[in-house]
N, C-alpha and C positions, 0 to 999 in steps of 0.2 A: 569222307573228311570235308567239312565245310569251313574252309579257310581261304581267305583272300589275302593278297600281299601287294605291297608297293616296293619300289626300288629306291633305296636311300642313296646309293652310290653305285657307279659301274665304271669299269675300265676294260679295255681290250688291246690286244697287240697282235700284229702280224708284220712281216717285212714291209717297211714303208708306211705302215698304218699304226701310229703310236699314240695318237690322242683322240679325244672324242670327236673333234671337228672333222678329222680325216676319216674316221669311221662313218660318220653321218653322211659325208659326201659319197663314200664308197657304197653305202647301203642304197643311196639314191640311184647310183649308176655302177653296179658291180662290174669289175674288169679283172683281168688276169693279175695275180699277185706274184711278183718275182723278187728275188733277193735272197741273200744268205746271212744277213746280219743277225746278231743276237741282242736281246735286251741288256742294258748295262747292269741292272740289278744292284745299284750302288747301296741300296738300303740294307743288303745282307752283308755280314762280315766277310772279308775276302777269303779267309780260310774255309768257310762253308760254301761260298759262291763258287770256288774252284772245283767243287765236287759235282757241279750241276751242268749238264749239257743244255742245248738250245731249248728243248721242250720244257725242261724243268725251269729254266730261266724265264720263259714266257709265262708259265703258270704262276710262278712266284712273283714276277713283276706286277702282273695285274692284281694279284692278291694284296700285295703291299699297297698299291694305289687305291684299291677299293676300301681298304681298312684304314686309310690315312685319317688320323684324328678321331677314330672310333674306339669304343671300349671293346675288349675281347668278347667274342661270341662263338657259338658252335660253327663248324666249317664243314662243307661238303665239297670234296675234290672229285672230279669226274672226268674220265677219259675212256674212250671206247677201247683203245689198244694199249695205252700207257707208253712207256719209253721202250718201244720195240727196237729202236736203233741200238740202244745199249744191250738189250737182251739178246739180239741176234749176234752182236759182237762177242758177248760172253759165251754163247753156245759154240761159236766158231773157235774161240780160244779153248774151250773145254774139249772139243773134238781134236784139236791139234796138240794140246799140251797136257790134257788130263786133269787140269785144275783151273780155277778162276780166282781172281782177287776177291776176298771177302768184302772189302770196302766197295769195290765196283758192284758186286752183287747186291749189297745193301741198298744201293741207289736204283736198282732195277725193279724192286717190288712196287706194287701198285700204290701203296700209301706213302712212298718215300718222300714225295714233295710236301704232302701235308705234314708229315712228321718233321721235316727239316724246317718248315715255316713255323711250326709250333716251338721247336727248340730255339731257333734264332730269335724269336720274339719273347721267349720265356713265358709262353701262353699255355696255360693248363686247360683251356677249353676243349671239350670233346670234338673229335673230327671223324669223318667217315670218308672212305675212298671207294667209289663205286664204278662199275662198268656194266652197261645194260644194252650192248649191241647198238642197233640203229636208233634206239630211244634213250641213249645215255644222257643227253642234255635234259630231256623231258623228265627222266627219272631222278636226276639230281635235284630238280626243283620240287618234285613230289617229296623226296626225302627232307628237303629244307622246310617245306610246308608242314610236314609232320612235326619237326622240331619246334616250329612256331606254335603249332597247335598244342604242344606240350608245355608251352610257357616261355620259350626263348624270346628275348627282346629283339634280337636280330639274328640272322644266319648269313654266313658268307658262302656263296656258291661259286666254284671255280671250275670251268670247263676248258679242256685243252686237248689238242691232237695235232699230228703232223703226218706227212706222207710216209708210207711204210717202206722199209728197206727191202732189198732183194733177199730172198725170193718170194716175198709176200705181197707184192704190189696188187695182185689180182683180188685181194680182199678190201681194197681201199674204199670203193663206193663214193667217189667224189672228193676224197680228202686230198686236195691238190696243193695245199701250202700249209706251213706251220702256223698255228694260231692259238690264242687263249683269250678267254674273257672271264671277268668276275663281276658278280652282282651282290651287293649287300642288301638284303631284303628284310622287311618288317611286316608284321601282321597289320592289315588294313581292311577291316570288315565292311567299312562304309563305301570306300572308293577303290578298292584294290582289284587286282587281276585274279580271276578264278580260272581253274582248269578242270575240265571233265574229259572222260574218255567214253567211247561207245564203239560197239561193233559195227563195221561197215556193212551195209546191205543195199538193196536196190533203191531204197528210199533216201539214202544218204547222198547229199551233194558231193560232187567230186572234191576231194581235199585240195587245198591250195598249197602249193609248194614253191620253192624258190627256183630261179634259173639254175642251170647246171653249173654255172660259175660260182654259186654260193652254197657252201656246205650247209646241211640241215641245222647244225648247231648255231650257225650264224644267222640263219633265217629266223630262228627263234629269238636270238638277241635283237635282230632288227625290229621284230614286233615289240619286244619288251621295252625298248627305248624310244618307241614311236608313240603316236596317239591313235593308232589304228584300233577300231572297235573289236575286231576278232581276228584270229589266225587259226586255220585248220591245217592239220598235217596227217596224212594217212600213212600208216606203216603196217604192211600185211593186211590183216582183217580188222585193224583198230584205227580209229580216228581220234586224234587229240584236238580238243576244242579249247582254245584260250580266248578269254573275253574280258573286256572292260565294261563297267556299268554304263 
């Protein structure tokens, strides 16, 4: 797929990091992120907002901000693990009581946040909800680029994750704090960002990754909102190569 893209708008959220200026400062000097606050999400009607826990609020908050003033477009929501806090609570309830709330279950499925965003905005644009392991953020943009290649004028990409609950913490791989970001992208064949992948071998330079304090999805966002010419990330035997002209 020969498709380049540019970012028309972006937003990100984590405890204590709520606007672009704060994020750019953090990208320049990553540090420990602490706090248990949740986004206000005042854009969503209160009856719907009350159904959403912290991870969903984070995802929806950045989606609203990135779409502010824009026409409806296809959306890609991406999370490596989704709302496992809710899922684990439901499994415990099922083990103890033999049944779970249908309303609670409906918010635990992987496309719940995308669906709620669509319903709240009365937006009939198509959406996808994906999970691709350690490469979830990268694959979200590949999915979005495919939509641009098929003729979409813009695509909204929303990536979100949070620390895993007991007893699943050993699967985290650096997910040390709740976070979400959204990018509204458009095709830009002249000056846009291009991504390629290749198999790692002895001739491949060592992939550049972020410090341990920065999750890989945020390392990608740091590149996307910077002016850096390239970004490399190695995952298993594959190297992702992002580049600007």
